[in-house]
C-alpha positions as CSV (number, residue, x, y, z in Angstrom):
1,M,105.1,-50.1,135.0
2,V,102.6,-49.0,132.4
3,R,99.4,-47.3,133.4
4,A,96.5,-48.0,131.0
5,K,93.5,-45.5,130.9
6,S,90.3,-47.1,129.9
7,W,86.7,-45.7,129.3
8,T,84.1,-48.0,130.9
9,L,80.4,-48.4,130.7
10,K,79.4,-47.0,134.2
11,K,75.5,-47.2,133.6
12,H,73.7,-48.8,130.6
13,F,72.2,-46.3,128.2
14,E,68.6,-45.2,128.5
15,G,67.8,-43.1,125.5
16,F,70.6,-41.0,124.2
17,P,74.1,-41.5,126.0
18,T,75.3,-38.9,128.4
19,D,78.6,-38.2,130.2
20,S,77.3,-40.0,133.3
21,N,77.2,-43.3,131.3
22,F,81.0,-43.4,131.1
23,E,83.8,-43.7,133.7
24,L,87.5,-43.3,133.1
25,K,89.7,-45.8,134.9
26,T,93.5,-46.2,135.3
27,T,95.1,-49.7,135.8
28,E,98.7,-50.7,136.1
29,L,99.6,-53.5,133.5
30,P,101.8,-56.5,134.5
31,P,105.1,-57.2,132.8
32,L,104.9,-59.2,129.6
33,N,105.0,-62.9,129.5
34,N,106.6,-64.8,126.6
35,G,104.4,-64.5,123.5
36,E,102.9,-61.3,124.5
37,V,103.1,-57.6,123.2
38,L,102.4,-54.2,124.8
39,L,100.3,-52.1,122.5
40,E,99.9,-48.3,122.6
41,A,96.8,-46.8,120.8
42,L,97.4,-44.4,118.0
43,F,93.7,-43.9,116.8
44,L,90.5,-45.2,118.2
45,S,87.1,-45.6,116.4
46,V,83.8,-44.7,117.5
47,D,80.9,-46.3,115.5
48,P,77.1,-46.5,115.7
49,Y,77.1,-50.4,116.3
50,M,78.6,-49.6,119.8
51,R,75.3,-48.1,121.0
52,I,73.6,-51.5,120.5
53,A,76.5,-53.8,121.2
54,S,76.9,-52.1,124.6
55,K,73.9,-53.9,125.8
56,R,76.0,-57.1,126.0
57,L,78.4,-55.5,128.4
58,K,78.1,-55.5,132.1
59,E,78.3,-52.2,133.9
60,G,81.9,-51.4,134.7
61,D,83.1,-53.3,131.5
62,K,85.4,-51.5,129.0
63,M,83.7,-50.0,126.0
64,M,84.3,-52.0,122.9
65,G,85.8,-50.8,119.7
66,E,88.7,-51.0,117.2
67,Q,91.9,-49.3,117.2
68,V,95.1,-48.7,115.4
69,A,97.9,-49.5,117.8
70,R,101.8,-49.7,117.7
71,V,103.8,-52.5,119.5
72,V,105.9,-50.6,122.0
73,E,107.4,-53.8,123.6
74,S,107.4,-57.3,122.3
75,K,108.1,-60.8,123.6
76,N,106.4,-62.2,120.3
77,P,108.7,-62.6,117.3
78,A,105.6,-62.3,114.9
79,F,104.9,-58.7,116.2
80,P,108.3,-56.9,116.6
81,T,108.4,-53.5,118.4
82,G,107.1,-50.9,116.0
83,T,104.6,-53.1,114.4
84,V,101.3,-51.3,113.6
85,V,98.2,-53.3,114.0
86,V,94.4,-53.0,113.9
87,A,92.5,-54.8,116.6
88,L,89.3,-54.9,118.8
89,L,91.0,-53.7,121.9
90,G,88.3,-51.3,123.2
91,W,88.4,-47.9,124.5
92,T,91.8,-48.1,126.2
93,S,95.2,-46.4,125.8
94,H,97.4,-49.5,126.3
95,S,96.9,-53.2,126.1
96,I,98.7,-56.6,126.5
97,S,97.9,-59.2,123.8
98,D,99.2,-62.7,123.0
99,G,98.8,-61.7,119.3
100,N,95.3,-63.4,118.7
101,G,93.1,-61.0,116.8
102,L,95.9,-58.5,115.9
103,K,95.7,-57.8,112.2
104,K,98.9,-56.1,110.5
105,L,98.3,-53.4,108.0
106,P,98.7,-54.6,104.3
107,A,102.3,-54.9,103.4
108,E,101.6,-52.5,100.5
109,W,100.2,-49.8,102.7
110,P,101.4,-46.5,101.0
111,D,103.3,-44.1,103.1
112,K,101.0,-41.3,101.8
113,L,98.1,-42.9,103.4
114,P,97.3,-42.0,107.1
115,L,97.3,-44.9,109.4
116,S,93.8,-43.7,110.7
117,L,92.2,-44.9,107.5
118,A,92.6,-48.5,108.7
119,L,89.6,-47.5,111.0
120,G,87.6,-46.1,108.1
121,T,87.7,-46.3,104.3
122,V,90.5,-48.9,104.3
123,G,89.0,-50.7,107.3
124,M,85.8,-51.9,108.7
125,P,83.6,-49.2,107.5
126,G,85.0,-49.5,104.0
127,L,84.7,-53.3,104.0
128,T,81.1,-52.9,105.2
129,A,80.3,-50.7,102.2
130,Y,82.2,-53.1,99.9
131,F,80.6,-56.3,100.8
132,G,77.1,-54.8,101.6
133,L,76.9,-53.2,98.1
134,L,78.8,-55.8,96.0
135,D,77.8,-59.2,97.7
136,I,74.4,-58.4,99.5
137,C,73.0,-56.0,97.0
138,G,75.0,-57.5,94.0
139,V,74.9,-54.2,92.3
140,K,75.4,-54.0,88.6
141,G,76.3,-51.2,86.2
142,G,73.3,-49.1,85.1
143,E,71.4,-49.7,88.2
144,T,70.0,-47.0,90.6
145,V,71.4,-47.2,94.2
146,M,69.9,-45.3,97.1
147,V,71.9,-44.7,100.4
148,N,71.1,-42.9,103.5
149,A,73.5,-41.5,106.1
150,A,75.4,-41.0,102.9
151,A,78.0,-38.6,104.3
152,G,79.1,-41.0,107.0
153,A,82.0,-43.4,107.1
154,V,80.1,-46.3,105.4
155,G,77.6,-44.4,103.2
156,S,80.1,-42.2,101.4
157,V,82.1,-45.3,100.4
158,V,79.0,-47.1,99.3
159,G,78.1,-44.2,96.9
160,Q,81.6,-44.0,95.5
161,I,81.9,-47.6,94.9
162,A,78.5,-47.7,93.1
163,K,79.7,-44.8,90.9
164,L,82.9,-46.9,90.1
165,K,80.5,-49.7,89.0
166,G,78.6,-47.6,86.7
167,C,75.4,-46.9,88.7
168,K,73.3,-43.8,89.3
169,V,73.6,-42.9,93.0
170,V,71.1,-41.1,95.3
171,G,72.3,-40.1,98.8
172,A,70.5,-38.6,101.7
173,A,72.2,-36.6,104.7
174,G,71.2,-34.5,107.5
175,S,72.8,-31.0,106.7
176,D,73.5,-28.8,103.6
177,E,77.2,-29.2,104.3
178,K,76.9,-32.9,103.9
179,V,74.9,-32.6,100.8
180,N,77.5,-30.4,99.2
181,Y,80.2,-33.0,100.1
182,L,78.2,-35.8,98.5
183,K,78.0,-33.8,95.3
184,K,81.8,-33.3,95.4
185,L,82.1,-37.2,95.7
186,G,80.1,-37.6,92.5
187,F,76.6,-38.6,93.8
188,D,74.2,-38.0,91.1
189,V,71.5,-36.7,93.5
190,A,71.9,-35.7,97.1
191,F,69.3,-34.1,99.4
192,N,69.0,-32.9,103.0
193,Y,66.2,-35.2,104.3
194,K,65.6,-32.8,107.3
195,T,64.6,-29.8,105.0
196,V,62.7,-31.6,102.1
197,K,58.9,-31.1,102.3
198,S,58.3,-34.7,101.7
199,L,60.7,-37.6,101.7
200,E,58.4,-39.6,99.3
201,E,58.5,-36.8,96.8
202,A,62.2,-36.2,97.1
203,L,63.0,-39.8,96.5
204,R,60.4,-40.0,93.5
205,T,62.0,-36.9,92.0
206,A,65.5,-38.3,92.4
207,S,64.6,-41.4,90.5
208,P,61.1,-41.6,89.1
209,D,61.3,-45.2,88.0
210,G,62.4,-46.4,91.6
211,Y,65.4,-48.0,93.0
212,D,67.3,-51.3,92.2
213,C,69.5,-51.3,95.4
214,Y,69.0,-49.6,98.8
215,F,71.8,-49.6,101.3
216,D,70.1,-49.0,104.7
217,N,72.0,-47.3,107.5
218,V,69.0,-45.6,109.2
219,G,65.9,-47.9,109.4
220,G,62.5,-46.7,110.7
221,E,60.1,-44.6,108.6
222,F,62.9,-43.5,106.3
223,S,63.4,-47.1,105.2
224,N,59.6,-47.7,104.9
225,T,59.4,-44.8,102.5
226,V,62.3,-46.1,100.3
227,I,61.1,-49.7,100.2
228,A,57.7,-48.6,98.8
229,Q,59.6,-47.1,95.8
230,M,61.9,-50.1,95.1
231,K,61.8,-51.8,91.7
232,T,60.7,-55.3,91.1
233,F,63.4,-57.6,92.3
234,G,65.1,-54.8,94.3
235,R,67.7,-55.7,96.8
236,I,68.1,-54.1,100.3
237,A,71.3,-54.4,102.4
238,I,70.4,-53.7,105.9
239,C,73.6,-52.4,107.6
240,G,72.2,-50.3,110.5
241,A,69.2,-48.6,111.9
242,I,70.7,-45.5,113.6
243,S,67.3,-43.7,113.7
244,Q,66.1,-46.4,116.2
245,Y,69.1,-46.8,118.5
246,N,68.1,-44.3,121.2
247,L,64.3,-44.6,121.2
248,T,62.8,-45.2,124.5
249,G,59.2,-45.5,123.3
250,P,57.8,-47.8,120.6
251,R,59.9,-48.5,117.5
252,S,58.6,-47.8,114.0
253,Q,56.5,-50.6,112.3
254,G,58.4,-52.5,109.5
255,P,58.2,-51.9,105.8
256,P,54.7,-52.4,104.0
257,P,54.4,-56.1,103.4
258,E,52.6,-55.7,100.2
259,A,55.7,-53.7,98.7
260,V,58.0,-56.6,99.7
261,I,55.8,-59.2,98.3
262,Y,54.5,-57.7,95.1
263,Q,57.8,-56.1,94.2
264,Q,59.5,-59.4,95.1
265,L,62.2,-57.7,97.1
266,R,65.1,-59.3,98.7
267,M,66.2,-57.8,102.1
268,E,69.2,-59.1,104.0
269,G,70.9,-58.0,107.2
270,F,74.7,-58.6,107.6
271,L,77.9,-58.1,109.6
272,V,81.0,-57.5,108.0
273,T,82.7,-60.1,110.1
274,R,81.0,-62.6,107.8
275,W,83.9,-62.0,105.3
276,Q,87.4,-63.2,106.4
277,G,90.6,-64.6,104.9
278,D,91.5,-64.0,101.2
279,V,88.2,-62.3,100.2
280,R,88.7,-59.7,103.2
281,Q,92.4,-59.1,102.1
282,K,91.3,-58.7,98.5
283,A,88.7,-56.1,99.5
284,L,91.2,-54.2,101.7
285,I,93.7,-54.0,98.7
286,D,90.9,-52.9,96.3
287,L,89.8,-50.1,98.7
288,M,93.5,-49.1,99.4
289,N,94.2,-48.9,95.8
290,W,91.0,-46.9,94.9
291,V,92.0,-44.4,97.6
292,S,95.6,-44.3,96.4
293,E,94.5,-43.7,92.9
294,G,92.0,-41.0,93.9
295,K,89.0,-43.0,92.7
296,I,87.6,-42.9,96.2
297,Q,87.9,-39.8,98.4
298,Y,87.6,-39.7,102.2
299,H,87.1,-37.4,105.0
300,E,88.0,-38.0,108.6
301,Y,86.5,-36.2,111.5
302,I,89.3,-36.4,114.2
303,H,89.2,-35.4,117.8
304,E,92.5,-35.2,119.5
305,G,93.0,-36.6,123.1
306,F,91.9,-39.9,124.7
307,E,89.7,-38.0,127.1
308,K,87.4,-37.1,124.1
309,M,86.1,-40.6,123.5
310,P,82.7,-40.2,125.0
311,A,82.1,-36.6,123.4
312,T,83.2,-38.0,119.9
313,F,81.0,-41.1,120.3
314,M,77.8,-39.0,121.3
315,G,78.7,-36.4,118.7
316,M,78.8,-39.1,116.0
317,L,75.3,-40.5,117.1
318,K,74.0,-36.9,116.7
319,G,75.4,-36.7,113.2
320,E,78.0,-34.2,113.9
321,N,80.7,-35.9,111.9
322,L,81.4,-35.6,108.2
323,G,83.0,-38.9,107.2
324,K,84.7,-41.2,109.9
325,A,84.6,-40.2,113.5
326,I,88.0,-41.0,115.0
327,V,89.9,-40.1,118.1
328,K,93.7,-39.6,118.1
329,A,95.1,-40.9,121.3
């Protein structure tokens, strides 16, 4: 009998999460039925969206999230023992699945790439950067792109894809270490938004004639300041608003309407799940090839031990991670 460990939402978050919001539970899994597989987690993801998506859970429910898992027992010929999959199985060490929702790694996955990348640059965050920049922003060579939370799992890929497409890229991050990392990745300008005297001045100095595309992971006053400096017909991809997720008081007001109207800006929020099938597969292959060829670099912030799930999640929300935050089970 397999005993599965799962982290559950003991109490809904009020402000910033604490250890008391989580509870570790153990359950015995039943034997497999025909068509089912037993999965063991290898790597588990923590992502900013979980802070908001947890509102849809009931207290006592398992925390949601994606993981890379290996089939350790199978009664489903489509997923023989040893198959590695990516799936939204939540914060759990072992799962039983009928195969629905399990995505195999691309057949071309190179041996030299770690499997954990399927949760980062060659996974959901990489796809978010890819489609947000190329489809939502419709970026073109010669344009200027601004991205915040630029040293994170999504932002770091946004900047590198923009450079591949011939853009000037400006990135903001929350520490000098992260700024140095962005410069190594090839960002044209990178600054620590926590230490600049004026965000408005830092943005104007980085690109005096404004910004064509803004990839927003932060929201709030930061975004209001960027939007005021957008060029006419600028495009804004709203991916996240991490500055607002843990607020208990009033939220920041929206962007200045006159900027949106008179600069004729286009703003669009999006979820990466919009893109499925062949377009998703093509994007994954593009990302995988760019990483394999060294055109896109990555950094993983890995904590070992399933018991570290809450601490890694809370650390990610504080900005402790450089690149993708992952737990190795």
